[in-house]
N, CA, C and O of each residue as an XYZ file, in Angstrom:
288
protein
N     191.942     94.198   -128.001
C     191.939     95.017   -126.806
C     192.689     96.331   -127.027
O     192.341     97.350   -126.431
N     193.710     96.314   -127.876
C     194.474     97.534   -128.147
C     193.604     98.601   -128.798
O     193.944     99.783   -128.743
N     192.485     98.208   -129.416
C     191.583     99.169   -130.047
C     190.914    100.074   -129.018
O     190.523    101.195   -129.343
N     190.779     99.598   -127.776
C     190.122    100.365   -126.727
C     191.059    101.337   -126.025
O     190.617    102.103   -125.169
N     192.339    101.323   -126.368
C     193.314    102.179   -125.707
C     193.254    103.597   -126.256
O     192.945    103.797   -127.431
N     193.551    104.588   -125.407
C     193.627    105.956   -125.931
C     194.814    106.088   -126.884
O     195.685    105.219   -126.915
N     194.850    107.156   -127.648
C     195.934    107.351   -128.613
C     197.262    107.647   -127.924
O     198.308    107.166   -128.359
N     197.225    108.428   -126.862
C     198.436    108.784   -126.125
C     198.156    108.688   -124.635
O     197.005    108.572   -124.212
N     199.210    108.738   -123.854
C     199.069    108.703   -122.403
C     199.911    107.586   -121.808
O     200.843    107.080   -122.433
N     199.558    107.220   -120.590
C     200.304    106.206   -119.866
C     199.363    105.161   -119.287
O     198.202    105.450   -118.998
N     199.872    103.945   -119.119
C     199.132    102.860   -118.490
C     199.946    102.347   -117.316
O     201.169    102.231   -117.396
N     199.257    102.044   -116.229
C     199.902    101.433   -115.080
C     199.913     99.920   -115.278
O     199.201     99.390   -116.132
N     200.720     99.237   -114.486
C     200.883     97.787   -114.625
C     199.550     97.049   -114.500
O     199.291     96.127   -115.274
N     198.717     97.424   -113.565
C     197.442     96.714   -113.390
C     196.499     96.910   -114.573
O     195.632     96.070   -114.816
N     196.656     98.001   -115.305
C     195.853     98.204   -116.506
C     196.335     97.318   -117.642
O     195.542     96.908   -118.490
N     197.628     97.020   -117.666
C     198.196     96.192   -118.720
C     197.964     94.707   -118.425
O     197.535     93.953   -119.298
N     198.254     94.298   -117.185
C     198.172     92.885   -116.816
C     196.799     92.479   -116.296
O     196.514     91.290   -116.152
N     195.953     93.456   -116.016
C     194.616     93.177   -115.516
C     194.605     93.033   -114.003
O     195.637     92.796   -113.376
N     193.421     93.182   -113.435
C     193.223     93.031   -111.988
C     191.818     92.496   -111.754
O     190.857     93.265   -111.716
N     191.692     91.165   -111.595
C     190.361     90.587   -111.408
C     189.720     90.951   -110.079
O     188.508     90.794   -109.927
N     190.488     91.429   -109.118
C     189.945     91.778   -107.801
C     189.436     93.210   -107.737
O     188.774     93.580   -106.766
N     189.724     94.019   -108.739
C     189.259     95.407   -108.761
C     187.749     95.425   -108.960
O     187.170     94.464   -109.467
N     187.121     96.514   -108.561
C     185.684     96.688   -108.759
C     185.462     97.877   -109.668
O     185.675     99.001   -109.214
N     185.059     97.723   -110.887
C     184.859     96.473   -111.625
C     186.203     95.856   -112.022
O     187.216     96.554   -112.064
N     186.215     94.563   -112.310
C     187.469     93.904   -112.700
C     188.081     94.551   -113.944
O     187.373     94.982   -114.854
N     189.415     94.606   -113.960
C     190.141     95.183   -115.091
C     190.647     94.030   -115.956
O     191.450     93.223   -115.488
N     190.194     93.938   -117.208
C     190.676     92.846   -118.071
C     192.119     93.083   -118.501
O     192.559     94.225   -118.634
N     192.844     92.000   -118.715
C     194.254     92.090   -119.116
C     194.378     92.435   -120.590
O     193.659     91.886   -121.424
N     195.281     93.335   -120.908
C     195.644     93.617   -122.294
C     196.673     92.582   -122.730
O     196.609     92.039   -123.833
N     197.621     92.324   -121.836
C     198.662     91.323   -122.073
C     198.557     90.313   -120.931
O     198.941     90.628   -119.805
N     198.052     89.122   -121.189
C     197.758     88.153   -120.116
C     198.982     87.366   -119.643
O     199.134     86.185   -119.953
N     199.850     88.041   -118.889
C     200.998     87.375   -118.271
C     201.043     87.794   -116.803
O     200.412     88.776   -116.413
N     201.785     87.053   -116.002
C     201.942     87.385   -114.595
C     202.947     88.508   -114.394
O     203.678     88.880   -115.313
N     202.973     89.044   -113.172
C     203.875     90.160   -112.872
C     205.338     89.791   -113.053
O     206.104     90.565   -113.627
N     205.736     88.616   -112.569
C     207.150     88.245   -112.684
C     207.546     88.025   -114.144
O     208.658     88.366   -114.547
N     206.632     87.454   -114.936
C     206.894     87.284   -116.371
C     207.001     88.645   -117.052
O     207.857     88.848   -117.913
N     206.132     89.572   -116.666
C     206.156     90.915   -117.234
C     207.503     91.585   -116.962
O     208.135     92.106   -117.880
N     207.942     91.570   -115.702
C     209.196     92.244   -115.353
C     210.401     91.553   -115.975
O     211.366     92.221   -116.347
N     210.367     90.229   -116.096
C     211.457     89.517   -116.782
C     211.497     89.934   -118.249
O     212.576     90.105   -118.816
N     210.323     90.099   -118.868
C     210.246     90.545   -120.252
C     210.723     91.976   -120.430
O     211.341     92.303   -121.444
N     210.441     92.839   -119.448
C     210.937     94.215   -119.495
C     212.459     94.199   -119.421
O     213.132     94.907   -120.171
N     212.998     93.388   -118.514
C     214.454     93.315   -118.350
C     215.147     92.783   -119.597
O     216.218     93.261   -119.972
N     214.527     91.785   -120.244
C     215.149     91.179   -121.430
C     214.919     91.993   -122.711
O     215.581     91.751   -123.720
N     213.991     92.951   -122.680
C     213.692     93.746   -123.859
C     212.507     93.232   -124.657
O     212.157     93.815   -125.683
N     211.884     92.150   -124.206
C     210.703     91.611   -124.894
C     209.509     92.558   -124.755
O     208.709     92.694   -125.681
N     209.393     93.210   -123.596
C     208.321     94.162   -123.335
C     208.926     95.564   -123.217
O     210.117     95.695   -122.935
N     208.120     96.615   -123.430
C     208.643     97.988   -123.410
C     209.186     98.398   -122.038
O     208.769     97.879   -121.003
N     210.114     99.332   -122.064
C     210.667     99.890   -120.842
C     209.652    100.849   -120.210
O     208.942    101.556   -120.924
N     209.584    100.874   -118.880
C     208.658    101.786   -118.206
C     209.214    103.203   -118.129
O     210.384    103.459   -118.414
N     208.334    104.103   -117.736
C     208.685    105.495   -117.499
C     208.389    105.775   -116.033
O     207.295    105.466   -115.560
N     209.331    106.349   -115.311
C     209.104    106.723   -113.920
C     208.413    108.080   -113.893
O     208.982    109.079   -114.332
N     207.180    108.117   -113.377
C     206.440    109.364   -113.276
C     206.658    110.033   -111.930
O     206.374    111.219   -111.762
N     207.158    109.275   -110.983
C     207.426    109.778   -109.641
C     208.235    108.738   -108.896
O     208.553    107.694   -109.467
N     208.582    108.987   -107.630
C     209.406    108.038   -106.897
C     208.756    106.666   -106.715
O     209.463    105.665   -106.596
N     207.436    106.603   -106.692
C     206.744    105.327   -106.517
C     205.715    105.071   -107.611
O     204.794    104.276   -107.428
N     205.872    105.741   -108.740
C     204.909    105.615   -109.828
C     205.614    105.230   -111.119
O     206.421    105.988   -111.657
N     205.295    104.041   -111.601
C     205.859    103.533   -112.850
C     204.720    103.317   -113.830
O     203.663    102.809   -113.456
N     204.926    103.695   -115.068
C     203.894    103.535   -116.097
C     204.565    103.229   -117.430
O     205.783    103.334   -117.577
N     203.741    102.851   -118.387
C     204.216    102.567   -119.743
C     203.452    103.446   -120.710
O     202.270    103.725   -120.510
N     204.135    103.885   -121.767
C     203.472    104.705   -122.789
C     202.445    103.859   -123.536
O     202.722    102.718   -123.907
N     201.279    104.416   -123.749
C     200.223    103.724   -124.495
C     200.731    103.346   -125.880
O     200.424    102.266   -126.384
N     201.499    104.223   -126.487
C     202.014    103.971   -127.824
C     202.875    102.708   -127.852
O     202.804    101.930   -128.803
N     203.692    102.501   -126.806
C     204.551    101.316   -126.730
C     203.725    100.041   -126.554
O     204.028     99.015   -127.164
N     202.689    100.104   -125.728
C     201.830     98.933   -125.504
C     201.039     98.622   -126.766
O     200.868     97.456   -127.124
N     200.557     99.659   -127.440
C     199.816     99.461   -128.690
C     200.724     98.794   -129.739
O     200.298     97.868   -130.430
N     201.962     99.264   -129.851
C     202.914     98.689   -130.794
C     203.209     97.228   -130.446
O     203.325     96.391   -131.342
N     203.330     96.917   -129.155
C     203.556     95.538   -128.712
C     202.377     94.652   -129.110
O     202.581     93.540   -129.599
N     201.164     95.122   -128.910
C     199.972     94.336   -129.278
C     199.863     94.145   -130.783
O     199.482     93.069   -131.244
N     200.190     95.165   -131.544
C     200.120     95.060   -133.007
C     201.178     94.099   -133.543
O     200.949     93.424   -134.547
N     202.325     94.033   -132.886
C     203.384     93.131   -133.296
C     203.041     91.675   -132.997
O     203.583     90.767   -133.628
N     202.149     91.448   -132.043
C     201.772     90.092   -131.653
C     200.752     89.492   -132.614
O     200.517     88.284   -132.592
N     200.149     90.322   -133.452
C     199.108     89.816   -134.367
C     199.710     89.076   -135.530
O     198.983     88.586   -136.394
């Protein structure tokens, strides 16, 4: 799945964890729940987010790509 990611940019949480209710459904890059994701961010298992605005949190594509490559 990391092969389909752009080289640079940002991903929102629903793009990383997936959203089956979206039209069309968004497949998960990292198949974990929201609470597991945030616990992993807090513990350092998952990358730290970047605040793009007061209510906008995203992750660097490069960090997510590195996380996926490390899991192989």
